[in-house]
N, C-alpha and C positions, 0 to 999 in steps of 0.2 A: 158565318153561321156559328153559333155557340157550340162548344164541344158536346155538351149534354144533349142538345137538340140533334146534332149529327148522330150521336150514338143511339138515341131513341129512334130516329128515322131508319138507321141501318139495322137495328134490332128488328123493327117491324118488317122491313123489306126482306131481311134474311129469313124470318120465320114464315113469310108468305111464299118465299122461293123454295125453301126446304120443306117439302110436303110429305116426307117420310118421318116417322117418329124414330127415336134412338134405337128401339128394339128392332124395328124393321131394317134400319140402315146397318146396324151391327150384324144382323143375320145375313144381309145381302153381301156385305164386305167380307165376312168370314167364308161364305159359300164361294164367292168369286176368287178369293185368295187361295182356296184349297187346291185348285187345279186337279189334274188327274193323279198326280204323284203324291198328293197330300200336302201338308204344310211344309215350308222350308224351315231351316234352322234359324232363320231371322227372328229375333225376339218380337218384332212387330208383325210377324206372321205374313209378311208380304202384303199387308193391307195398304191400300192407296193412302198416301200421306195427307192429302187434302180431306179425304173421307174421315181419317182419324181426327183431324182438326174439327170437322163438323160434329163428330160425336162428342168431342170435348166441349164444344160450345153449347151443344144441346143439353149438356148436364149442368150448365151454369145459370145463375141468375144474372140479370142485366147489370146489377151493381158490382158483380164480381169479375167483369170482363177485363182482360189485359189488352195491351196494344197488339199483341200477337193474335188474340182472339178477334179483334176488330179487323185485322189484316185478313184472317181466314174468312171472315164474314164477307168482306168486300170481294175477295177472290171468287167465292162461290156465287155471289150475286152477278158479278161480271161474266163469269164462265157460263152461267145459265142464260144470261141475256144474249151472249154471243151464239151459243148453241141453239137457242130457241127451243121449241117443243118438238124436236125431231123424234120420230118414233121408230126409225129403222133400228135394227138390233144393236149395231155397234154404237150408235149415238145414244140410244136409250141406256145402254150399259154405262157409258161415260157419265151421263147425267145422274143415273142412280148411284154412282160411286160417290157423289157429293150430296146425296139425299133428295134429289129432285126426280120424281117419276113423271115423265111427260104424259103418261096415259091417265093421270089423275086430273080432275077438274079444278 
């Protein structure tokens, strides 16, 4: 498969899988990272690493993707495929941490 075609297919699959926009995901990640005690001294605010990667990719155009971005996109697609659309609280929180809300159609 040609590299461009692979990137196009991955781009489309990623954007079908990630059904939260960047503002929704950012708000969710910040809320879940704040815990009871507030934010930690960590400069990343304790935000899930893969979720940060998704936010980064959502802010890019397809032509600006790096190899790391493609890796993040593959990880997210595979993670959501493995998890399925589980809606129990713990699973939903995990899925939402990478931008997929299983309660959305």
